[in-house]
N, C-alpha and C positions, 0 to 999 in steps of 0.2 A: 947557584941558579936561581933561588927565590927572589934575592935582592935584586938580580938584573931584571928580572920581570917586572919588579915593582919599580925600577928606575925608569924602564922603558914605558911603563904605563904612565908614570909622572910626566916623561918628556912629551908623550902623545897629547896628553891633556893639557900640559903648560905651554907648549910651543906654538900651537894655534892662536892662543890668547895672547902670547908675547908679539907674535907675527901681527894680529889685528891692531894692537895698540902702537907698535912701530909703524905700520902702513898708515894709520890715522895721524900720528905725529908727523910723519914724514910729508904728509898732504899738507899739514898745518904750516910746516916750516916753508914750504914752497909758496905759501900765500904771499903775494907781493904787498897788498895793503895791510899795514900794521893793525888797524881796529879789527879786521878780519882774522889776522893772524893770532892775535891776543884772544879773540872769542873762541876760536878753534881750539888753542892750545888749553885754555882754561876749561873748555867744555871736555876736552880729553881728560885733563887732570881730575875733574870732577867725576867723570865715568869711571876713572881708575881708583878713585878716592886716594890720589897720591899727588901732592903738589910737586913733587920732584920732577914730573913731567914738563912743568913749566921751564926748568932749567936746560932743557934740551936746546933751547934757542940761544944764538950768540949774543943777541942784543940785550945788554943789561936792563934798559926800560922795558922790553917786552917781557923779560923775566919777572920784575918786581911787579908789574901791573897783572901779568897772568896769576902770579901767587896772591896778590891781594884780592882778585876776583875769586879765585878759589877759596880763599880764607873767608871771604864774604859770603859765599854760598854755602860752605859747610859749617860757618859759625865758629872758626878757630883762629884766633889771632896768633897762637903759636906758630901757625904755618909760615909766618913771616921770617920766623927764626932761620929757614933753610936758605935765605938769601945770605950770601956772604957779607961780612960787615964791610969788607974794601969795596964792594961795588958801588960805583958811581961816588967816589970819595966817601964812602960809609953811610950816605944817606938812603940808599935804597930800602933797607930794613925799616928805616923810620918813615919813609914815605909810604911803605905797606901799612903800617900801623897807624899812621895819621889817616890814611884813606878809611880805615876801619873805624877809627874814634869818630869820624864825621859821619860815616854811613850809620853807624849803631848808636851815635850820640853818647860815646863812652868817654868822659874826660880822663878816666884812669889810663886809657891808652896814650893820650896826649902826654900824661905825665911820665910814661916810659920812654918817651922820645928823648934821645940822647944827642941830637942834632939841635944846637940852640936856635938856629934860624928857623926851624920847623916847630917847635914847641909852642911859643907864644902865639903863633898864627893858629896853630891847631886849636887852642883854646879859645881865641876870638871867633874862629868860624863857628864853633859850636854854639856860640851865644848868638851869632848872626843868623843861624839856622833855627833858633828857637830853644836853645839851651839856657838853663837857669844863670842869671847875671852874676851869680856867686861865683861862677867859674872864673870870672875875670880876675879874682884874688890870686889865681894861680900864675898869672902872666908877671913875669920877672921884670921886663922894661915898663917903667912907670908911664911913659908917654903911651904905649900901646895899651896898657892897663886902663888909663883914663878914657881913651877912645873906645875900648871895648866896653866900659861901664856906660857910656853915652849911646852904644849901638842900639837901634831899634831892630826889633825881631823883623826879618824879611822873609816871610813865606808866601 
């Protein structure tokens, strides 16, 4: 009997919170304009301190942007790992990390990118927005590296 009372008490405390987040996310999912949907979902994820909330949307682009915004807000690039590697041909996780690299000016996150087409541009963008030009050395493509080295800071 004692354990039943404990379970009942747990359910009474937990279910309203679950209903609140489910209702909040349901409202977000019904939002027709993608920027508002992403803003709503990422706010719900931040409120719950759970990036998994972003995965409730069907659209892979909404999911990765939501996760990236969540990660940016909470300061945790490992949140990008919840995006399945096969989403959008495997680039969603790298798009998330690349976004954070640029927002936080962290070349190490560009280094982690496995999608070749995103890696070099990530380093170049960091230099464009004011990162140290020594970052250009990380660029594999010699033509792009040369362009990077000639880039003027654009702020």
